[in-house]
C-alpha positions in Angstrom: 228.4 75.8 123.8 230.9 73.0 122.9 228.9 72.0 119.9 229.0 75.7 118.7 232.8 75.7 119.2 233.2 72.3 117.6 233.3 73.6 114.1 236.6 75.0 112.9 235.0 78.0 111.1 232.9 78.9 114.1 235.9 78.5 116.4 237.9 80.9 114.2 235.1 83.4 114.1 234.9 83.3 117.9 238.7 83.7 118.2 238.6 86.7 116.0 235.6 88.2 117.9 237.5 87.8 121.2 240.5 89.6 119.7 238.4 92.4 118.0 235.2 93.0 120.1 232.5 95.1 118.4 233.7 94.3 114.9 231.1 93.6 112.2 230.3 90.1 111.0 231.8 90.8 107.6 235.1 92.2 109.1 235.5 89.1 111.3 234.8 86.7 108.4 237.2 88.6 106.0 239.6 86.1 104.4 237.5 83.0 105.2 236.5 81.1 102.1 233.0 80.4 103.3 229.7 81.4 101.5 227.6 84.1 103.0 224.7 81.7 103.6 227.0 79.4 105.6 228.4 82.3 107.6 224.9 83.4 108.5 224.2 79.9 109.8 227.5 79.9 111.8 226.7 83.3 113.4 223.1 82.0 114.3 224.5 78.9 116.0 227.0 81.0 118.0 224.3 83.5 119.0 221.9 80.8 120.0 224.6 79.0 122.0 225.1 82.2 123.9 228.7 82.6 122.8 228.2 86.0 121.1 225.5 88.7 120.9 224.8 91.0 118.0 223.6 94.5 117.7 222.5 96.3 114.5 224.5 99.3 113.5 223.1 100.7 110.3 223.6 98.0 107.6 226.1 96.1 109.7 225.8 93.7 112.6 228.3 94.2 115.4 229.5 91.1 117.2 230.1 91.2 120.9 231.6 88.2 122.7 229.7 87.2 125.8 232.9 86.8 127.8 231.6 87.6 131.2 228.6 85.3 130.9 230.7 82.5 129.6 233.4 82.9 132.2 230.6 82.8 134.9 228.9 79.7 133.5 232.1 77.8 132.4 235.0 79.1 134.5 238.4 78.4 133.0 237.0 76.6 129.9 237.0 79.1 127.1 240.5 80.6 127.5 242.4 77.4 126.9 240.2 76.6 123.9 240.8 80.0 122.3 244.5 79.8 123.1 244.9 76.4 121.5 242.8 77.4 118.5 245.0 80.5 118.0 248.2 78.3 118.1 246.7 75.9 115.5 245.2 78.5 113.2 247.0 79.1 109.9 245.5 82.6 109.9 246.7 83.5 113.4 249.7 85.4 112.0 247.4 87.5 109.8 245.6 89.2 112.8 
């Protein structure tokens, strides 16, 4: 999980997913200057690490943070990481 969160783009995607559960991948990536192929890879890494799950909704994929699972497996770890990333994110005021 820490490897998945170790990339600044993935950390920003997770922070946005926590703030906006059930959003689509494209909505969460809006404003990030990252190619679609790279975003697809970031979402795959986050999904395989168990940080998020995805459901298909027509042509969109909805992202659901696996908050309960992560809090059970790593109690007290994720909240400070997300809080610190929000404070350091230049995009945190845009949300």
